[in-house]
TORROZA-414631 format. One line per field, with one value per residue (C-alpha): residue number from 0; residue in three letters; x, y, z. Coordinates in pm, whole numbers. Each point is the difference from the previous one (the first is absolute). Layout:
<drentors>
seq NUM:...
type ALA:...
xx X:...
yy Y:...
zz Z:...
</drentors>
This chain:
<drentors>
seq 0:1:2:3:4:5:6:7:8:9:10:11:12:13:14:15:16:17:18:19:20:21:22:23:24:25:26:27:28:29:30:31:32:33:34:35:36:37:38:39:40:41:42:43:44:45:46:47:48:49:50:51:52:53:54:55:56:57:58:59:60:61:62:63:64:65:66:67:68:69:70:71:72:73:74:75:76:77:78:79:80:81:82:83:84:85:86:87:88:89:90:91:92:93:94:95:96:97:98:99:100:101:102:103:104:105:106:107:108:109:110:111:112:113:114:115:116:117:118:119:120:121:122:123:124:125:126:127:128:129:130:131:132:133:134:135:136:137:138:139:140:141:142:143:144:145:146:147:148:149:150:151:152:153:154:155:156:157:158:159:160:161:162:163:164:165:166:167:168:169:170:171:172:173:174:175:176:177:178:179:180:181:182:183:184:185:186:187:188:189:190:191:192:193:194:195:196:197:198:199:200:201:202:203:204:205:206:207:208:209:210:211:212:213:214:215:216:217:218:219:220:221:222:223:224:225:226:227:228:229:230:231:232:233:234:235:236:237:238:239:240
type MET:GLN:LYS:ALA:ILE:VAL:LEU:VAL:PRO:ALA:ARG:MET:ALA:ALA:SER:ARG:LEU:PRO:GLY:LYS:PRO:MET:ALA:ASP:ILE:ALA:GLY:GLU:PRO:MET:ILE:VAL:HIS:VAL:TRP:ARG:ARG:ALA:VAL:GLU:ALA:GLY:ILE:GLY:ARG:VAL:VAL:VAL:ALA:THR:ASP:GLU:ARG:ALA:ILE:ALA:ASP:ALA:ILE:ARG:ALA:ALA:GLY:GLY:GLU:ALA:ALA:MET:THR:ARG:ASP:ASP:HIS:VAL:ASN:GLY:THR:GLY:ARG:ILE:HIS:GLU:ALA:LEU:GLN:GLU:ILE:GLY:GLY:ASP:ALA:GLU:ILE:VAL:VAL:ASN:VAL:GLN:GLY:ASP:ILE:PRO:THR:VAL:ALA:PRO:GLU:SER:VAL:ARG:ALA:ALA:LEU:ARG:PRO:LEU:ALA:ASP:PRO:ALA:VAL:ASP:ILE:GLY:THR:ILE:CYS:ALA:GLU:ILE:VAL:ARG:GLU:GLU:GLU:LYS:ALA:ASN:PRO:ASN:VAL:VAL:LYS:VAL:VAL:GLY:THR:PRO:ARG:GLY:ASP:ARG:LEU:LEU:ARG:ALA:LEU:TYR:PHE:THR:ARG:ALA:THR:ALA:PRO:THR:GLY:PRO:GLY:PRO:LEU:TYR:HIS:HIS:ILE:GLY:LEU:TYR:ALA:TYR:ARG:ARG:ALA:ALA:LEU:GLU:ARG:TYR:VAL:ALA:LEU:PRO:PRO:SER:PRO:LEU:GLU:SER:ARG:GLU:ARG:LEU:GLU:GLN:LEU:ARG:ALA:LEU:GLU:ASN:GLY:MET:ARG:ILE:ASP:VAL:ALA:ILE:VAL:ASP:ALA:VAL:PRO:LEU:GLY:VAL:ASP:THR:PRO:ALA:ASP:LEU:GLU:ARG:ALA:ARG:GLN:LEU:LEU:LYS:ARG
xx 0:119:98:-304:-80:-307:-162:-274:-207:-150:-189:-187:-296:-225:-363:-152:280:232:347:-35:367:90:-286:132:-19:162:225:122:-137:-188:249:282:-193:-41:368:104:-215:154:350:-88:-96:373:-20:206:46:-311:-74:-309:-107:-186:-77:-20:308:-151:-34:357:126:-191:149:351:-39:-89:315:-159:40:-242:-17:-188:-236:-238:-342:-202:6:-343:99:275:143:96:154:218:110:121:179:167:130:137:178:126:151:4:-308:-190:-310:-195:-238:-273:-126:-286:68:-332:26:182:-96:138:192:360:-73:-281:246:232:-290:-45:333:-111:-181:314:174:-178:180:-327:-151:29:-153:-48:-260:-185:-350:-179:-317:-308:-142:-255:-325:-68:329:-99:-243:195:126:284:137:172:-24:248:-136:276:78:224:360:169:28:-196:50:-253:32:-211:-269:-184:-33:-339:-203:-293:-64:188:24:-345:-62:147:357:215:12:327:63:272:266:155:365:198:336:87:277:176:-74:-370:-16:159:-255:-294:66:34:-352:-308:-288:-209:-380:-56:250:-207:-330:97:242:269:340:117:-251:217:263:-244:-167:338:93:224:-11:-78:25:-123:134:-260:83:-174:-134:-90:195:-208:-10:-45:-245:-232:19:-157:275:261:-144:-6:365:87:-166:168:349:-31:-3
yy 0:350:247:148:302:39:343:82:311:179:326:165:140:-309:114:-261:-23:302:-55:-377:-85:144:-168:-195:-379:-199:293:85:202:-212:86:-156:-329:4:86:-285:-254:115:-39:-349:-98:8:89:319:354:152:374:186:273:286:369:26:67:-174:-327:21:73:-299:-237:130:-28:-367:-51:24:213:265:222:331:57:269:33:14:-365:-143:-357:-201:-109:355:43:-310:100:336:-168:-245:287:168:-297:-154:-345:-285:-198:-142:-95:252:-135:234:-88:221:185:-94:-381:-58:-369:-92:-326:14:-304:193:276:-262:-160:311:-88:-346:113:178:-334:14:265:83:140:375:20:-257:27:-224:-113:-234:-202:169:-214:238:4:367:103:-133:288:264:271:79:-351:16:-320:-126:-193:-223:-317:-267:7:-250:-100:264:254:194:226:307:74:266:158:113:106:-205:-365:-180:-237:-156:-374:-267:31:209:379:171:308:211:125:327:-97:14:-105:202:-55:334:62:-78:253:264:-74:-4:340:157:-113:219:-128:-247:-21:-318:110:314:-188:-276:221:-268:120:-346:11:266:-267:-255:254:81:-360:-65:-347:-50:-346:-81:-239:-154:31:-139:312:363:242:247:337:286:257:75:33:-349:-144:166:-152:-343:39:92:-314:-222:138:9:-379
zz 0:-82:273:176:214:223:19:251:-84:299:44:284:-193:-15:-22:233:255:-18:140:-2:-80:341:188:298:-23:281:87:-350:-294:-253:-276:207:13:-379:-52:230:-189:-327:144:126:-356:-72:-367:-6:122:162:-20:126:-245:168:-13:379:212:306:-195:-125:351:145:-257:53:377:-50:-205:-343:-310:-125:-309:-9:-293:-126:160:-324:-111:-82:89:161:-335:-88:345:-24:-350:127:291:-237:-211:312:155:-323:18:-248:109:-298:199:211:265:122:351:118:322:163:18:332:14:-343:12:-125:-218:-169:-88:-150:-188:-217:-164:-112:-316:-123:-49:-338:-211:-178:321:63:348:275:275:246:92:240:-42:147:280:153:-194:77:-158:-340:-56:194:-239:241:-63:-339:-201:-254:-296:-129:-188:158:-120:230:364:194:-277:-206:-301:76:-255:201:344:126:302:-130:79:-275:-170:15:12:227:118:231:14:81:214:-157:243:-118:31:-326:-141:-312:-245:8:-367:61:285:-223:-271:240:157:-346:-99:51:214:-201:-40:202:263:54:-9:245:200:-35:-118:-111:-286:-166:-55:-142:-227:-150:-73:300:152:368:155:348:264:230:371:306:171:-57:224:196:-173:246:-139:293:379:25:-223:219:315:-163:-103:357:129:-261:53:378:-16
</drentors>
């Protein structure tokens, strides 16, 4: 596998839970938990990309590395691209780990690299089978529609907030953790927003609409994403154990 770098975008201005990267979980800011899980994945250098000095200071105090970015990025992909330009290096694979998934398993971070073993794949990501019936119709649970390509691997055909596909068979919850070939990341950020991306509010559709290939590794569990005060309390209970 080519040399990889892990970038963790983090910002304070979340609409539903402002300041969440610095929210205390088991005595440490949430972003430190995410950074530590990314380090434990053991796939390369880990850098937190942020526009907030307090986040950078917290990571550095924990022994990590942070890069300051602009505050006008519309998504985390743009933020990690700027950070990559700033820090340089020769990594050919760029892994984007969201800064609000403090319970992500290190093996799930590593799993995003599996699809890139095929040189035809531009972007790797991960998913888990939906086991809760109520999540199948929940628009906040993004589904990946894919065709099997090997052992616990799918080729992504579409991503949607709808319940899809229909008929018997498993549904898969997409987990927004990506491994980009560096050239694919450069291409992606140069593209304008696409029609289906805007309609579904899913940035990964920009890649599919422009002919880029995304393959998906199936993992065993969905990490808890912290978006609300209730999510934060659940994360505190999980990580206290």
